[in-house]
PyMOL Python script that loads the backbone (N, CA, C, O; Angstrom):
from pymol import cmd

cmd.read_pdbstr("""\
ATOM      1  N   MET A   1     -17.438   8.097 -16.497  1.00  0.00           N
ATOM      2  CA  MET A   1     -17.811   7.598 -15.183  1.00  0.00           C
ATOM      3  C   MET A   1     -16.650   6.847 -14.523  1.00  0.00           C
ATOM      4  O   MET A   1     -16.394   7.042 -13.335  1.00  0.00           O
ATOM      5  N   THR A   2     -15.946   5.997 -15.269  1.00  0.00           N
ATOM      6  CA  THR A   2     -14.842   5.244 -14.705  1.00  0.00           C
ATOM      7  C   THR A   2     -13.676   6.156 -14.345  1.00  0.00           C
ATOM      8  O   THR A   2     -12.926   5.876 -13.410  1.00  0.00           O
ATOM      9  N   LYS A   3     -13.526   7.253 -15.095  1.00  0.00           N
ATOM     10  CA  LYS A   3     -12.449   8.201 -14.775  1.00  0.00           C
ATOM     11  C   LYS A   3     -12.720   8.844 -13.393  1.00  0.00           C
ATOM     12  O   LYS A   3     -11.793   9.042 -12.608  1.00  0.00           O
ATOM     13  N   ARG A   4     -13.957   9.157 -13.114  1.00  0.00           N
ATOM     14  CA  ARG A   4     -14.300   9.723 -11.802  1.00  0.00           C
ATOM     15  C   ARG A   4     -14.054   8.713 -10.694  1.00  0.00           C
ATOM     16  O   ARG A   4     -13.556   9.061  -9.624  1.00  0.00           O
ATOM     17  N   LEU A   5     -14.401   7.470 -10.954  1.00  0.00           N
ATOM     18  CA  LEU A   5     -14.193   6.422  -9.973  1.00  0.00           C
ATOM     19  C   LEU A   5     -12.710   6.258  -9.658  1.00  0.00           C
ATOM     20  O   LEU A   5     -12.331   6.150  -8.492  1.00  0.00           O
ATOM     21  N   TRP A   6     -11.858   6.237 -10.704  1.00  0.00           N
ATOM     22  CA  TRP A   6     -10.427   6.113 -10.494  1.00  0.00           C
ATOM     23  C   TRP A   6      -9.864   7.307  -9.729  1.00  0.00           C
ATOM     24  O   TRP A   6      -8.991   7.141  -8.878  1.00  0.00           O
ATOM     25  N   LEU A   7     -10.352   8.496 -10.024  1.00  0.00           N
ATOM     26  CA  LEU A   7      -9.897   9.681  -9.293  1.00  0.00           C
ATOM     27  C   LEU A   7     -10.285   9.595  -7.830  1.00  0.00           C
ATOM     28  O   LEU A   7      -9.510   9.973  -6.951  1.00  0.00           O
ATOM     29  N   PHE A   8     -11.481   9.099  -7.570  1.00  0.00           N
ATOM     30  CA  PHE A   8     -11.951   8.955  -6.182  1.00  0.00           C
ATOM     31  C   PHE A   8     -11.100   7.939  -5.429  1.00  0.00           C
ATOM     32  O   PHE A   8     -10.700   8.169  -4.288  1.00  0.00           O
ATOM     33  N   VAL A   9     -10.831   6.814  -6.083  1.00  0.00           N
ATOM     34  CA  VAL A   9      -9.991   5.783  -5.458  1.00  0.00           C
ATOM     35  C   VAL A   9      -8.590   6.310  -5.232  1.00  0.00           C
ATOM     36  O   VAL A   9      -8.010   6.083  -4.170  1.00  0.00           O
ATOM     37  N   ALA A  10      -8.036   7.006  -6.205  1.00  0.00           N
ATOM     38  CA  ALA A  10      -6.682   7.573  -6.071  1.00  0.00           C
ATOM     39  C   ALA A  10      -6.641   8.609  -4.947  1.00  0.00           C
ATOM     40  O   ALA A  10      -5.616   8.745  -4.279  1.00  0.00           O
ATOM     41  N   ALA A  11      -7.724   9.332  -4.729  1.00  0.00           N
ATOM     42  CA  ALA A  11      -7.755  10.332  -3.669  1.00  0.00           C
ATOM     43  C   ALA A  11      -7.839   9.647  -2.284  1.00  0.00           C
ATOM     44  O   ALA A  11      -7.341  10.193  -1.299  1.00  0.00           O
ATOM     45  N   LEU A  12      -8.454   8.479  -2.207  1.00  0.00           N
ATOM     46  CA  LEU A  12      -8.597   7.801  -0.931  1.00  0.00           C
ATOM     47  C   LEU A  12      -7.388   6.970  -0.515  1.00  0.00           C
ATOM     48  O   LEU A  12      -7.237   6.672   0.670  1.00  0.00           O
ATOM     49  N   LEU A  13      -6.535   6.592  -1.440  1.00  0.00           N
ATOM     50  CA  LEU A  13      -5.392   5.731  -1.128  1.00  0.00           C
ATOM     51  C   LEU A  13      -4.481   6.325  -0.074  1.00  0.00           C
ATOM     52  O   LEU A  13      -4.107   5.600   0.848  1.00  0.00           O
ATOM     53  N   PRO A  14      -4.094   7.595  -0.140  1.00  0.00           N
ATOM     54  CA  PRO A  14      -3.225   8.113   0.925  1.00  0.00           C
ATOM     55  C   PRO A  14      -3.916   8.085   2.286  1.00  0.00           C
ATOM     56  O   PRO A  14      -3.242   7.927   3.304  1.00  0.00           O
ATOM     57  N   LEU A  15      -5.228   8.233   2.333  1.00  0.00           N
ATOM     58  CA  LEU A  15      -5.918   8.224   3.617  1.00  0.00           C
ATOM     59  C   LEU A  15      -5.919   6.819   4.234  1.00  0.00           C
ATOM     60  O   LEU A  15      -5.789   6.671   5.449  1.00  0.00           O
ATOM     61  N   THR A  16      -6.063   5.815   3.412  1.00  0.00           N
ATOM     62  CA  THR A  16      -6.072   4.461   3.946  1.00  0.00           C
ATOM     63  C   THR A  16      -4.685   4.057   4.412  1.00  0.00           C
ATOM     64  O   THR A  16      -4.563   3.375   5.430  1.00  0.00           O
ATOM     65  N   SER A  17      -3.641   4.453   3.708  1.00  0.00           N
ATOM     66  CA  SER A  17      -2.288   4.116   4.147  1.00  0.00           C
ATOM     67  C   SER A  17      -1.943   4.873   5.428  1.00  0.00           C
ATOM     68  O   SER A  17      -1.238   4.336   6.282  1.00  0.00           O
ATOM     69  N   ALA A  18      -2.423   6.103   5.579  1.00  0.00           N
ATOM     70  CA  ALA A  18      -2.201   6.854   6.811  1.00  0.00           C
ATOM     71  C   ALA A  18      -2.896   6.195   7.972  1.00  0.00           C
ATOM     72  O   ALA A  18      -2.318   6.069   9.051  1.00  0.00           O
ATOM     73  N   ALA A  19      -4.138   5.769   7.770  1.00  0.00           N
ATOM     74  CA  ALA A  19      -4.886   5.094   8.823  1.00  0.00           C
ATOM     75  C   ALA A  19      -4.238   3.767   9.181  1.00  0.00           C
ATOM     76  O   ALA A  19      -4.195   3.380  10.348  1.00  0.00           O
ATOM     77  N   HIS A  20      -3.736   3.075   8.171  1.00  0.00           N
ATOM     78  CA  HIS A  20      -3.040   1.784   8.424  1.00  0.00           C
ATOM     79  C   HIS A  20      -1.759   2.024   9.221  1.00  0.00           C
ATOM     80  O   HIS A  20      -1.462   1.267  10.145  1.00  0.00           O
ATOM     81  N   ALA A  21      -0.997   3.062   8.880  1.00  0.00           N
ATOM     82  CA  ALA A  21       0.221   3.377   9.621  1.00  0.00           C
ATOM     83  C   ALA A  21      -0.111   3.759  11.042  1.00  0.00           C
ATOM     84  O   ALA A  21       0.602   3.365  11.965  1.00  0.00           O
ATOM     85  N   GLN A  22      -1.197   4.533  11.251  1.00  0.00           N
ATOM     86  CA  GLN A  22      -1.613   4.886  12.590  1.00  0.00           C
ATOM     87  C   GLN A  22      -1.994   3.648  13.379  1.00  0.00           C
ATOM     88  O   GLN A  22      -1.641   3.531  14.552  1.00  0.00           O
ATOM     89  N   GLY A  23      -2.713   2.716  12.754  1.00  0.00           N
ATOM     90  CA  GLY A  23      -3.086   1.477  13.412  1.00  0.00           C
ATOM     91  C   GLY A  23      -1.875   0.663  13.791  1.00  0.00           C
ATOM     92  O   GLY A  23      -1.840   0.077  14.873  1.00  0.00           O
ATOM     93  N   GLN A  24      -0.876   0.611  12.922  1.00  0.00           N
ATOM     94  CA  GLN A  24       0.342  -0.135  13.245  1.00  0.00           C
ATOM     95  C   GLN A  24       1.093   0.548  14.396  1.00  0.00           C
ATOM     96  O   GLN A  24       1.657  -0.127  15.258  1.00  0.00           O
ATOM     97  N   ALA A  25       1.097   1.860  14.407  1.00  0.00           N
ATOM     98  CA  ALA A  25       1.782   2.577  15.487  1.00  0.00           C
ATOM     99  C   ALA A  25       1.073   2.298  16.841  1.00  0.00           C
ATOM    100  O   ALA A  25       1.728   2.076  17.859  1.00  0.00           O
ATOM    101  N   ASP A  26      -0.265   2.316  16.826  1.00  0.00           N
ATOM    102  CA  ASP A  26      -1.019   2.019  18.045  1.00  0.00           C
ATOM    103  C   ASP A  26      -0.768   0.575  18.511  1.00  0.00           C
ATOM    104  O   ASP A  26      -0.631   0.322  19.708  1.00  0.00           O
ATOM    105  N   LEU A  27      -0.710  -0.351  17.576  1.00  0.00           N
ATOM    106  CA  LEU A  27      -0.466  -1.733  17.910  1.00  0.00           C
ATOM    107  C   LEU A  27       0.946  -1.931  18.483  1.00  0.00           C
ATOM    108  O   LEU A  27       1.126  -2.688  19.437  1.00  0.00           O
ATOM    109  N   ALA A  28       1.931  -1.262  17.910  1.00  0.00           N
ATOM    110  CA  ALA A  28       3.299  -1.356  18.414  1.00  0.00           C
ATOM    111  C   ALA A  28       3.391  -0.757  19.809  1.00  0.00           C
ATOM    112  O   ALA A  28       4.093  -1.295  20.666  1.00  0.00           O
ATOM    113  N   LYS A  29       2.692   0.348  20.048  1.00  0.00           N
ATOM    114  CA  LYS A  29       2.706   0.975  21.372  1.00  0.00           C
ATOM    115  C   LYS A  29       2.036   0.064  22.390  1.00  0.00           C
ATOM    116  O   LYS A  29       2.538  -0.085  23.504  1.00  0.00           O
ATOM    117  N   ALA A  30       0.913  -0.549  22.029  1.00  0.00           N
ATOM    118  CA  ALA A  30       0.190  -1.450  22.944  1.00  0.00           C
ATOM    119  C   ALA A  30       1.021  -2.707  23.215  1.00  0.00           C
ATOM    120  O   ALA A  30       0.960  -3.258  24.314  1.00  0.00           O
ATOM    121  N   ALA A  31       1.784  -3.159  22.242  1.00  0.00           N
ATOM    122  CA  ALA A  31       2.598  -4.367  22.447  1.00  0.00           C
ATOM    123  C   ALA A  31       3.713  -4.135  23.453  1.00  0.00           C
ATOM    124  O   ALA A  31       4.173  -5.075  24.101  1.00  0.00           O
ATOM    125  N   GLN A  32       4.145  -2.903  23.587  1.00  0.00           N
ATOM    126  CA  GLN A  32       5.192  -2.574  24.554  1.00  0.00           C
ATOM    127  C   GLN A  32       4.658  -2.411  25.977  1.00  0.00           C
ATOM    128  O   GLN A  32       5.427  -2.401  26.939  1.00  0.00           O
ATOM    129  N   ASN A  33       3.349  -2.285  26.102  1.00  0.00           N
ATOM    130  CA  ASN A  33       2.715  -2.068  27.414  1.00  0.00           C
ATOM    131  C   ASN A  33       2.330  -3.438  27.993  1.00  0.00           C
ATOM    132  O   ASN A  33       1.493  -4.131  27.414  1.00  0.00           O
ATOM    133  N   PRO A  34       2.927  -3.840  29.128  1.00  0.00           N
ATOM    134  CA  PRO A  34       2.627  -5.169  29.663  1.00  0.00           C
ATOM    135  C   PRO A  34       1.225  -5.336  30.203  1.00  0.00           C
ATOM    136  O   PRO A  34       0.785  -6.469  30.401  1.00  0.00           O
ATOM    137  N   VAL A  35       0.514  -4.270  30.448  1.00  0.00           N
ATOM    138  CA  VAL A  35      -0.852  -4.361  30.955  1.00  0.00           C
ATOM    139  C   VAL A  35      -1.882  -3.950  29.902  1.00  0.00           C
ATOM    140  O   VAL A  35      -3.030  -3.669  30.244  1.00  0.00           O
ATOM    141  N   ALA A  36      -1.499  -3.913  28.664  1.00  0.00           N
ATOM    142  CA  ALA A  36      -2.431  -3.555  27.602  1.00  0.00           C
ATOM    143  C   ALA A  36      -3.486  -4.663  27.426  1.00  0.00           C
ATOM    144  O   ALA A  36      -3.214  -5.834  27.690  1.00  0.00           O
ATOM    145  N   ALA A  37      -4.659  -4.286  26.990  1.00  0.00           N
ATOM    146  CA  ALA A  37      -5.748  -5.222  26.778  1.00  0.00           C
ATOM    147  C   ALA A  37      -5.576  -5.889  25.417  1.00  0.00           C
ATOM    148  O   ALA A  37      -6.344  -5.633  24.489  1.00  0.00           O
ATOM    149  N   MET A  38      -4.559  -6.750  25.306  1.00  0.00           N
ATOM    150  CA  MET A  38      -4.286  -7.418  24.042  1.00  0.00           C
ATOM    151  C   MET A  38      -4.234  -8.918  24.296  1.00  0.00           C
ATOM    152  O   MET A  38      -3.702  -9.360  25.314  1.00  0.00           O
ATOM    153  N   ILE A  39      -4.781  -9.696  23.378  1.00  0.00           N
ATOM    154  CA  ILE A  39      -4.657 -11.139  23.435  1.00  0.00           C
ATOM    155  C   ILE A  39      -3.377 -11.525  22.699  1.00  0.00           C
ATOM    156  O   ILE A  39      -3.156 -11.094  21.567  1.00  0.00           O
ATOM    157  N   SER A  40      -2.537 -12.334  23.338  1.00  0.00           N
ATOM    158  CA  SER A  40      -1.356 -12.821  22.656  1.00  0.00           C
ATOM    159  C   SER A  40      -1.254 -14.310  22.827  1.00  0.00           C
ATOM    160  O   SER A  40      -1.724 -14.871  23.817  1.00  0.00           O
ATOM    161  N   LEU A  41      -0.637 -14.950  21.857  1.00  0.00           N
ATOM    162  CA  LEU A  41      -0.527 -16.424  21.852  1.00  0.00           C
ATOM    163  C   LEU A  41       0.912 -16.781  21.465  1.00  0.00           C
ATOM    164  O   LEU A  41       1.158 -17.189  20.330  1.00  0.00           O
ATOM    165  N   PRO A  42       1.878 -16.632  22.406  1.00  0.00           N
ATOM    166  CA  PRO A  42       3.249 -16.936  22.059  1.00  0.00           C
ATOM    167  C   PRO A  42       3.533 -18.438  22.057  1.00  0.00           C
ATOM    168  O   PRO A  42       2.994 -19.192  22.868  1.00  0.00           O
ATOM    169  N   PHE A  43       4.386 -18.848  21.132  1.00  0.00           N
ATOM    170  CA  PHE A  43       4.823 -20.242  21.046  1.00  0.00           C
ATOM    171  C   PHE A  43       6.317 -20.276  21.308  1.00  0.00           C
ATOM    172  O   PHE A  43       7.046 -19.387  20.869  1.00  0.00           O
ATOM    173  N   GLN A  44       6.781 -21.296  22.021  1.00  0.00           N
ATOM    174  CA  GLN A  44       8.203 -21.527  22.214  1.00  0.00           C
ATOM    175  C   GLN A  44       8.464 -23.002  21.963  1.00  0.00           C
ATOM    176  O   GLN A  44       7.873 -23.861  22.619  1.00  0.00           O
ATOM    177  N   ASP A  45       9.328 -23.294  21.034  1.00  0.00           N
ATOM    178  CA  ASP A  45       9.635 -24.667  20.652  1.00  0.00           C
ATOM    179  C   ASP A  45      11.104 -24.964  20.990  1.00  0.00           C
ATOM    180  O   ASP A  45      12.008 -24.274  20.521  1.00  0.00           O
ATOM    181  N   ASN A  46      11.321 -25.975  21.790  1.00  0.00           N
ATOM    182  CA  ASN A  46      12.683 -26.364  22.192  1.00  0.00           C
ATOM    183  C   ASN A  46      12.934 -27.817  21.738  1.00  0.00           C
ATOM    184  O   ASN A  46      12.110 -28.702  21.974  1.00  0.00           O
ATOM    185  N   THR A  47      14.058 -28.038  21.098  1.00  0.00           N
ATOM    186  CA  THR A  47      14.507 -29.357  20.714  1.00  0.00           C
ATOM    187  C   THR A  47      15.705 -29.718  21.549  1.00  0.00           C
ATOM    188  O   THR A  47      16.701 -28.995  21.579  1.00  0.00           O
ATOM    189  N   LEU A  48      15.603 -30.857  22.238  1.00  0.00           N
ATOM    190  CA  LEU A  48      16.685 -31.310  23.101  1.00  0.00           C
ATOM    191  C   LEU A  48      17.268 -32.588  22.533  1.00  0.00           C
ATOM    192  O   LEU A  48      16.534 -33.510  22.177  1.00  0.00           O
ATOM    193  N   PHE A  49      18.577 -32.642  22.451  1.00  0.00           N
ATOM    194  CA  PHE A  49      19.274 -33.800  21.896  1.00  0.00           C
ATOM    195  C   PHE A  49      19.971 -34.561  23.012  1.00  0.00           C
ATOM    196  O   PHE A  49      20.363 -33.961  24.013  1.00  0.00           O
ATOM    197  N   GLY A  50      20.131 -35.855  22.863  1.00  0.00           N
ATOM    198  CA  GLY A  50      20.835 -36.668  23.835  1.00  0.00           C
ATOM    199  C   GLY A  50      20.046 -36.900  25.087  1.00  0.00           C
ATOM    200  O   GLY A  50      20.620 -36.926  26.176  1.00  0.00           O
ATOM    201  N   VAL A  51      18.728 -37.071  24.974  1.00  0.00           N
ATOM    202  CA  VAL A  51      17.867 -37.255  26.138  1.00  0.00           C
ATOM    203  C   VAL A  51      17.711 -38.724  26.435  1.00  0.00           C
ATOM    204  O   VAL A  51      17.452 -39.527  25.539  1.00  0.00           O
ATOM    205  N   GLY A  52      17.871 -39.075  27.699  1.00  0.00           N
ATOM    206  CA  GLY A  52      17.642 -40.450  28.117  1.00  0.00           C
ATOM    207  C   GLY A  52      18.802 -41.369  27.839  1.00  0.00           C
ATOM    208  O   GLY A  52      19.837 -40.948  27.323  1.00  0.00           O
ATOM    209  N   PRO A  53      18.622 -42.651  28.191  1.00  0.00           N
ATOM    210  CA  PRO A  53      19.744 -43.606  28.039  1.00  0.00           C
ATOM    211  C   PRO A  53      20.039 -43.936  26.577  1.00  0.00           C
ATOM    212  O   PRO A  53      21.130 -44.415  26.268  1.00  0.00           O
ATOM    213  N   ASN A  54      19.093 -43.691  25.673  1.00  0.00           N
ATOM    214  CA  ASN A  54      19.307 -44.034  24.258  1.00  0.00           C
ATOM    215  C   ASN A  54      19.680 -42.813  23.414  1.00  0.00           C
ATOM    216  O   ASN A  54      19.662 -42.880  22.185  1.00  0.00           O
ATOM    217  N   ASP A  55      20.013 -41.713  24.063  1.00  0.00           N
ATOM    218  CA  ASP A  55      20.352 -40.451  23.351  1.00  0.00           C
ATOM    219  C   ASP A  55      19.288 -40.061  22.378  1.00  0.00           C
ATOM    220  O   ASP A  55      19.592 -39.750  21.226  1.00  0.00           O
ATOM    221  N   ASP A  56      18.027 -40.067  22.806  1.00  0.00           N
ATOM    222  CA  ASP A  56      16.903 -39.683  21.971  1.00  0.00           C
ATOM    223  C   ASP A  56      16.842 -38.175  21.801  1.00  0.00           C
ATOM    224  O   ASP A  56      17.600 -37.428  22.420  1.00  0.00           O
ATOM    225  N   THR A  57      15.916 -37.745  20.943  1.00  0.00           N
ATOM    226  CA  THR A  57      15.646 -36.354  20.735  1.00  0.00           C
ATOM    227  C   THR A  57      14.256 -36.035  21.298  1.00  0.00           C
ATOM    228  O   THR A  57      13.285 -36.736  21.015  1.00  0.00           O
ATOM    229  N   ALA A  58      14.178 -34.956  22.106  1.00  0.00           N
ATOM    230  CA  ALA A  58      12.901 -34.543  22.676  1.00  0.00           C
ATOM    231  C   ALA A  58      12.509 -33.200  22.110  1.00  0.00           C
ATOM    232  O   ALA A  58      13.352 -32.323  21.921  1.00  0.00           O
ATOM    233  N   ASN A  59      11.248 -33.044  21.846  1.00  0.00           N
ATOM    234  CA  ASN A  59      10.730 -31.764  21.337  1.00  0.00           C
ATOM    235  C   ASN A  59       9.679 -31.275  22.313  1.00  0.00           C
ATOM    236  O   ASN A  59       8.722 -31.991  22.608  1.00  0.00           O
ATOM    237  N   VAL A  60       9.849 -30.045  22.825  1.00  0.00           N
ATOM    238  CA  VAL A  60       8.915 -29.490  23.809  1.00  0.00           C
ATOM    239  C   VAL A  60       8.351 -28.198  23.224  1.00  0.00           C
ATOM    240  O   VAL A  60       9.084 -27.268  22.888  1.00  0.00           O
ATOM    241  N   LEU A  61       7.014 -28.174  23.113  1.00  0.00           N
ATOM    242  CA  LEU A  61       6.329 -26.996  22.600  1.00  0.00           C
ATOM    243  C   LEU A  61       5.538 -26.357  23.737  1.00  0.00           C
ATOM    244  O   LEU A  61       4.627 -26.974  24.288  1.00  0.00           O
ATOM    245  N   ASN A  62       5.888 -25.115  24.087  1.00  0.00           N
ATOM    246  CA  ASN A  62       5.179 -24.377  25.126  1.00  0.00           C
ATOM    247  C   ASN A  62       4.261 -23.363  24.470  1.00  0.00           C
ATOM    248  O   ASN A  62       4.700 -22.546  23.661  1.00  0.00           O
ATOM    249  N   ILE A  63       2.990 -23.420  24.820  1.00  0.00           N
ATOM    250  CA  ILE A  63       2.008 -22.448  24.346  1.00  0.00           C
ATOM    251  C   ILE A  63       1.483 -21.710  25.577  1.00  0.00           C
ATOM    252  O   ILE A  63       0.911 -22.323  26.478  1.00  0.00           O
ATOM    253  N   GLN A  64       1.682 -20.392  25.609  1.00  0.00           N
ATOM    254  CA  GLN A  64       1.329 -19.619  26.786  1.00  0.00           C
ATOM    255  C   GLN A  64       0.350 -18.506  26.400  1.00  0.00           C
ATOM    256  O   GLN A  64       0.772 -17.369  26.189  1.00  0.00           O
ATOM    257  N   PRO A  65      -0.949 -18.811  26.303  1.00  0.00           N
ATOM    258  CA  PRO A  65      -1.915 -17.777  25.892  1.00  0.00           C
ATOM    259  C   PRO A  65      -2.075 -16.741  26.996  1.00  0.00           C
ATOM    260  O   PRO A  65      -2.036 -17.058  28.185  1.00  0.00           O
ATOM    261  N   VAL A  66      -2.255 -15.496  26.570  1.00  0.00           N
ATOM    262  CA  VAL A  66      -2.531 -14.397  27.505  1.00  0.00           C
ATOM    263  C   VAL A  66      -3.844 -13.761  27.055  1.00  0.00           C
ATOM    264  O   VAL A  66      -3.923 -13.183  25.971  1.00  0.00           O
ATOM    265  N   ILE A  67      -4.866 -13.872  27.890  1.00  0.00           N
ATOM    266  CA  ILE A  67      -6.203 -13.316  27.600  1.00  0.00           C
ATOM    267  C   ILE A  67      -6.572 -12.341  28.698  1.00  0.00           C
ATOM    268  O   ILE A  67      -6.852 -12.772  29.816  1.00  0.00           O
ATOM    269  N   PRO A  68      -6.586 -11.060  28.431  1.00  0.00           N
ATOM    270  CA  PRO A  68      -6.916 -10.094  29.473  1.00  0.00           C
ATOM    271  C   PRO A  68      -8.356 -10.138  29.852  1.00  0.00           C
ATOM    272  O   PRO A  68      -9.211 -10.388  29.002  1.00  0.00           O
ATOM    273  N   PHE A  69      -8.661  -9.900  31.123  1.00  0.00           N
ATOM    274  CA  PHE A  69     -10.052  -9.778  31.574  1.00  0.00           C
ATOM    275  C   PHE A  69     -10.060  -8.836  32.766  1.00  0.00           C
ATOM    276  O   PHE A  69      -9.029  -8.584  33.390  1.00  0.00           O
ATOM    277  N   THR A  70     -11.253  -8.319  33.069  1.00  0.00           N
ATOM    278  CA  THR A  70     -11.361  -7.379  34.190  1.00  0.00           C
ATOM    279  C   THR A  70     -12.078  -8.087  35.350  1.00  0.00           C
ATOM    280  O   THR A  70     -12.960  -8.922  35.146  1.00  0.00           O
ATOM    281  N   LEU A  71     -11.681  -7.737  36.535  1.00  0.00           N
ATOM    282  CA  LEU A  71     -12.344  -8.223  37.718  1.00  0.00           C
ATOM    283  C   LEU A  71     -13.246  -7.128  38.267  1.00  0.00           C
ATOM    284  O   LEU A  71     -12.792  -6.002  38.471  1.00  0.00           O
ATOM    285  N   GLY A  72     -14.493  -7.432  38.506  1.00  0.00           N
ATOM    286  CA  GLY A  72     -15.419  -6.431  39.010  1.00  0.00           C
ATOM    287  C   GLY A  72     -15.876  -5.496  37.905  1.00  0.00           C
ATOM    288  O   GLY A  72     -15.864  -5.840  36.723  1.00  0.00           O
ATOM    289  N   ASN A  73     -16.281  -4.300  38.325  1.00  0.00           N
ATOM    290  CA  ASN A  73     -16.768  -3.312  37.350  1.00  0.00           C
ATOM    291  C   ASN A  73     -15.804  -2.241  37.151  1.00  0.00           C
ATOM    292  O   ASN A  73     -16.051  -1.326  36.365  1.00  0.00           O
TER     293      ASN A  73
END
""", "prot")
cmd.dss("prot")
cmd.show_as("cartoon", "prot")
cmd.util.cbc("prot")
cmd.orient("prot")
């Protein structure tokens, strides 16, 4: 019985990796499309030195979420 199970799992492995590769290809293609219906949450961190009269260090974190939505029907 376990031999049959292992053969079944071994037969399905190439299918799952092919589906995973197809999913990655679709995701990469959608990431290149600026109007794709994808949620993104980019972070940008900037460290500034020599700020102010005391030459302090400033850290600025920009979070720019993009959430697509449709207007109307």
